N, C-alpha and C positions, 0 to 999 in steps of 0.2 A: 537547587531545583533544576531540574532538565526541561526546556520548554520545544514542541515539534508542531510545528506548522504547515498543513497539506497547501497546495497547489494545484491547480491545472485540469481539474473537473468543468463537466459540462455536459451540454448535446451532442450527441452526435448520432448519425444515422445507423443501423446494422450491417456491419461489417467494417464499421469504423476503427481509426485508433485513437487515444489518448493517452500521454504519456504526465501521470500523475508524480508532483516531486514530494519531498517532505523536506524541511530543513531543520536541524536542531541545533538549541544552543550552544553547545559542545560539541568537543570528541567523543564522540560515542559509540558512534555505529562500527568501529574495528573489536571493538570490547562487548558492544551490548548485544541481545538476540532483537534481530529489527527485524519489523516486517510490516503487512498490509492485512487488513481486518475489513470486511463490507458488513453493511445493517442495512437490506431492503426491510420498508413497511410494514410491520406486521410478523416479522420473524429476525431468529436470535442473531445476534452478531457470528460474523465465522470467517475462519482463519483463509486468506487467499495466498498468499504466501508471504513467507520468513529466509531471513539467511542467519546464519548460527554461524560463530567466530570457529574457525578462519574465514570460514566463507561458503558453509558448505547450504545451498538450496532447497529451500523444501514449497510444491504446491499445493493446493487445492486440485484433486481430479479432473472439477470442472473447467479449471483454467489452463491447464495444461498443453503446451502447446502454443499456446494466444498472450500469455501473459510471462514480462520476466521482469525477473524482480533484480535491482541492482545497485551498489552505493559509490559515494564517491569519499572516501574517507579523509580527503586533502579539503574539501569544502562543505566538509562535516554535512551531507544531504545521501538520500536516499531516493530510488523511483524505482514506479512501475509502469513498463511500458505494456499497455493493452491493444492487441490487436488483434483483429474480427468480432468485433464486440458483439452481443447479440441481448436481445431485450433483456432476457433475465439478466445481464449484468446490473440493470440498473442495482443504484444502490448508494447509500452515502459510506466511502469510503474512508479509512481512517489510518495514519500510522502509528507505531508501536515500537516500544523499546525497552527490555527488560534485560534485569539482572539482580540475582539473587532475589530479597522482599522488595525489588524497586520496580514501578510497572507506571510507565509514561504514558499517553497519549494524546493526539492531536485532537484540535475541535474538530476536524473531519471536512469531505469536498464530497460534492455531490455529483454523480455522473446519471446519466437518462441517455439508456442509448433508446431512442423512436424514432419512425418515419414520420 
């Protein structure tokens, strides 16, 4: 069983930055498809960014050029650097790891962008 724990969320003003982290209980990031998703109130969960082994990244159009996904295999962590944040980025952010039939989710971390 893989456990994922997110951290780094918080309240930030528009134009600000946050760095989210996702810590895994095992060495999975090099072999799993990993990514960040978000869900705003009243909306469906949506993909933000993913890393597909060995290292291809993919971003939602709404965050391209502002967000950067990365992973640290040695420390079993994944990050999402979020710059130029907008109010519409406000959501609960979740990390996910998937391989074959297995899908693991973290508990989420709240990001609120407001002045």
